[in-house]
C-alpha positions as CSV (number, residue, x, y, z in Angstrom):
1,M,49.6,-73.2,-62.3
2,R,53.1,-72.3,-61.8
3,M,54.6,-69.6,-63.3
4,R,58.0,-69.7,-65.6
5,K,60.9,-68.0,-63.9
6,K,61.3,-64.7,-65.2
7,K,64.8,-63.6,-67.1
8,H,66.4,-61.2,-65.1
9,G,63.6,-60.7,-62.7
10,A,65.4,-59.4,-59.8
11,E,66.9,-56.6,-61.9
12,R,63.4,-55.7,-63.4
13,I,62.0,-55.3,-60.1
14,A,64.7,-53.0,-59.0
15,A,64.0,-50.9,-62.1
16,C,60.6,-50.7,-60.3
17,S,61.6,-49.6,-57.2
18,E,60.4,-46.2,-56.8
19,I,56.9,-47.9,-56.5
20,L,58.1,-50.9,-54.4
21,I,58.0,-50.5,-50.7
22,P,60.7,-52.7,-49.0
23,Q,60.8,-54.8,-45.7
24,P,60.6,-52.6,-42.9
25,E,62.6,-53.4,-39.7
26,Q,59.0,-52.9,-37.8
27,P,55.6,-52.4,-39.1
28,V,55.3,-48.7,-40.4
29,D,52.4,-46.2,-41.1
30,P,51.4,-46.7,-44.7
31,Q,50.6,-43.4,-45.0
32,S,54.4,-42.5,-45.3
33,Y,54.5,-44.5,-48.3
34,F,52.9,-41.7,-50.3
35,S,53.1,-38.3,-50.5
36,E,49.3,-37.1,-49.8
37,N,47.3,-38.7,-46.4
38,R,44.3,-40.5,-48.0
39,P,42.2,-43.9,-47.2
40,I,44.6,-46.9,-47.4
41,H,43.5,-49.6,-49.5
42,L,45.2,-53.0,-49.5
43,E,45.0,-55.8,-52.2
44,I,46.2,-59.3,-50.9
45,G,47.2,-61.5,-53.6
46,C,47.4,-58.7,-56.6
47,G,48.2,-60.9,-59.4
48,K,49.5,-59.2,-62.6
49,G,48.3,-56.1,-61.3
50,D,45.1,-55.0,-63.5
51,F,43.2,-54.9,-60.3
52,A,45.4,-52.4,-58.4
53,V,46.3,-50.6,-61.5
54,G,42.6,-50.0,-62.6
55,M,41.1,-49.2,-59.0
56,S,44.4,-46.3,-58.6
57,A,43.2,-44.7,-61.4
58,A,39.4,-44.8,-60.9
59,H,39.8,-43.9,-57.4
60,P,42.5,-41.1,-56.9
61,E,41.2,-40.2,-53.4
62,C,42.3,-43.1,-52.0
63,N,46.0,-44.5,-51.6
64,W,46.6,-48.3,-52.9
65,I,49.0,-50.7,-51.7
66,A,49.2,-53.9,-53.8
67,M,50.6,-57.0,-51.9
68,E,51.9,-60.3,-53.8
69,R,54.0,-63.3,-52.5
70,V,55.5,-64.5,-55.7
71,S,58.1,-62.4,-56.8
72,D,57.8,-63.2,-60.5
73,V,54.1,-62.2,-60.4
74,A,54.6,-58.9,-58.7
75,C,57.4,-58.1,-61.5
76,L,54.7,-58.0,-64.2
77,A,52.4,-56.1,-61.9
78,L,55.1,-53.8,-61.3
79,E,56.0,-53.1,-64.6
80,K,52.4,-52.8,-65.6
81,A,52.1,-50.0,-63.2
82,M,55.2,-48.5,-64.3
83,R,54.0,-48.4,-67.8
84,A,50.7,-46.6,-66.6
85,A,52.5,-44.0,-64.3
86,D,52.1,-40.9,-67.1
87,T,48.2,-41.9,-67.0
88,R,47.1,-42.2,-63.5
89,P,47.6,-40.5,-60.2
90,D,50.8,-41.4,-57.9
91,N,48.7,-43.4,-55.5
92,L,49.8,-46.8,-55.8
93,R,53.2,-48.8,-54.5
94,F,53.4,-52.8,-54.2
95,L,55.4,-55.0,-51.8
96,I,56.5,-58.6,-52.0
97,G,55.2,-60.6,-49.2
98,D,53.0,-63.4,-47.6
99,A,49.6,-62.3,-46.2
100,R,50.7,-64.5,-42.9
101,N,52.9,-61.6,-42.2
102,A,50.8,-58.9,-43.3
103,A,51.5,-57.3,-39.5
104,E,55.0,-57.1,-39.6
105,W,54.0,-54.5,-42.5
106,F,51.3,-52.6,-41.3
107,P,50.6,-51.4,-37.7
108,E,47.2,-52.3,-36.5
109,N,44.3,-49.9,-37.1
110,S,46.2,-48.8,-40.2
111,V,44.5,-49.9,-43.3
112,D,40.6,-48.8,-44.5
113,C,39.9,-51.2,-46.9
114,L,41.5,-54.9,-47.6
115,Y,40.6,-56.8,-51.2
116,L,40.8,-60.4,-51.6
117,N,40.2,-61.2,-55.7
118,F,40.2,-64.8,-56.8
119,S,42.6,-66.0,-54.1
120,D,43.8,-70.2,-54.1
121,P,40.7,-71.8,-53.0
122,W,43.2,-74.8,-51.3
123,P,40.2,-77.1,-52.0
124,K,41.5,-79.7,-50.2
125,S,39.7,-80.3,-46.5
126,G,43.6,-80.4,-44.9
127,Y,44.5,-77.1,-46.6
128,A,41.4,-75.2,-45.2
129,R,43.9,-72.9,-42.9
130,R,45.9,-71.7,-45.8
131,R,42.8,-69.9,-47.6
132,L,43.1,-66.1,-47.1
133,T,39.5,-66.2,-45.8
134,H,40.0,-68.5,-42.9
135,Q,39.4,-67.4,-39.5
136,G,43.0,-66.9,-38.5
137,F,43.6,-64.4,-41.5
138,L,40.5,-63.2,-40.7
139,E,41.4,-62.0,-37.1
140,L,45.1,-61.0,-38.8
141,Y,43.0,-58.6,-41.0
142,R,40.8,-57.5,-37.9
143,A,44.2,-56.1,-36.4
144,I,45.4,-54.3,-39.2
145,L,42.0,-52.6,-40.4
146,K,40.6,-49.7,-38.8
147,E,37.2,-49.8,-36.8
148,N,34.3,-50.7,-39.1
149,G,37.2,-51.5,-41.9
150,M,35.9,-53.4,-44.8
151,L,36.7,-56.7,-47.0
152,F,35.8,-56.9,-50.3
153,F,36.2,-60.4,-51.6
154,K,35.6,-61.7,-55.3
155,T,35.9,-65.5,-56.3
156,D,35.0,-67.9,-59.1
157,N,35.2,-70.9,-56.6
158,E,31.8,-71.6,-55.3
159,G,33.2,-74.1,-52.7
160,L,35.6,-71.1,-51.4
161,F,32.8,-68.6,-51.1
162,E,30.4,-71.0,-49.1
163,F,33.3,-71.7,-47.2
164,S,34.2,-68.0,-46.2
165,L,30.6,-67.2,-45.6
166,E,30.9,-69.5,-42.6
167,Q,34.0,-68.3,-41.6
168,F,32.7,-64.5,-41.7
169,E,30.0,-66.0,-39.4
170,L,32.1,-67.5,-37.0
171,C,34.3,-64.2,-36.3
172,G,31.2,-62.2,-35.9
173,L,31.6,-60.3,-38.9
174,K,28.9,-58.4,-40.7
175,V,28.1,-59.4,-44.7
176,E,26.6,-56.2,-45.5
177,W,26.0,-57.5,-49.4
178,L,27.0,-60.6,-51.6
179,T,25.9,-61.8,-54.4
180,R,26.3,-65.3,-56.6
181,D,26.5,-63.4,-60.2
182,L,28.7,-59.9,-59.4
183,H,28.5,-59.3,-63.7
184,A,24.6,-59.4,-63.5
185,S,24.3,-57.4,-60.5
186,E,23.6,-53.6,-59.7
187,K,27.4,-53.6,-58.9
188,A,28.5,-54.9,-62.2
189,E,29.1,-51.4,-63.8
190,R,31.7,-50.0,-61.3
191,N,33.6,-53.4,-61.3
192,I,37.2,-53.5,-62.0
193,M,38.3,-56.8,-63.0
194,T,41.1,-58.8,-62.5
195,E,42.9,-60.9,-65.5
196,Y,41.5,-64.1,-64.1
197,E,38.0,-62.3,-63.8
198,R,38.1,-61.5,-67.7
199,N,38.8,-65.3,-68.4
200,F,36.0,-66.6,-66.2
201,S,33.5,-64.5,-67.4
202,Q,34.2,-64.8,-70.9
203,K,33.6,-68.5,-70.1
204,G,30.4,-67.8,-68.3
205,Q,31.7,-68.7,-65.0
206,P,29.7,-66.6,-62.2
207,I,31.6,-64.3,-60.0
208,Y,31.2,-64.8,-56.3
209,S,31.3,-61.7,-54.2
210,A,30.9,-60.3,-50.6
211,W,31.3,-57.0,-49.1
212,V,32.2,-57.6,-45.1
213,R,32.4,-55.2,-42.1
214,F,35.0,-55.6,-39.5
215,G,33.5,-54.0,-36.5
216,K,35.9,-54.2,-33.3
217,E,33.0,-54.6,-30.8
218,T,31.9,-58.5,-32.8
219,A,35.5,-59.7,-32.1
220,Q,35.3,-63.1,-30.5
């Protein structure tokens, strides 16, 4: 569903500039965006920011970067994070950009963990390359992740989940844990939900999840 364009969106985004990462001229060490060096956790496709704000509060031992392609959606996430600034540590930043260009933002071996939450499934077969778990994207993630970095993946779409498992295998990646019903699993208690996830679970929709290890030695 296309979001209605936000009134005064550019001005609203500018008002949140203290937590917004500007487009760099070349890839920059993400630690430079924070006052303390901590493991870098990157969410691609952060939506309205529920997950990023929740995780940054729950895990102050990490630095969090939330990436969103659509500026009007990023505007809402930025404003949500600003409202929560007094109740969470200063360990969250946002950037507005496309996952295909992640290497323009992040040097090789600079990200510890990566999150994909409820990415667009692009269900038509001709659009498979646009899926954020397609082999092409996985190789991009491999480049920016550190040795043995982790990908945490959640979706409500069974077709995308099965496709993703196939792609993980094609790339020689190790699936360390998976479930076809996250909220009934042993991981449910510590799971931070996105807005979409709450809506899906309220309708009884199972949530699929996989934790995937990127070892450089498995590169094809």
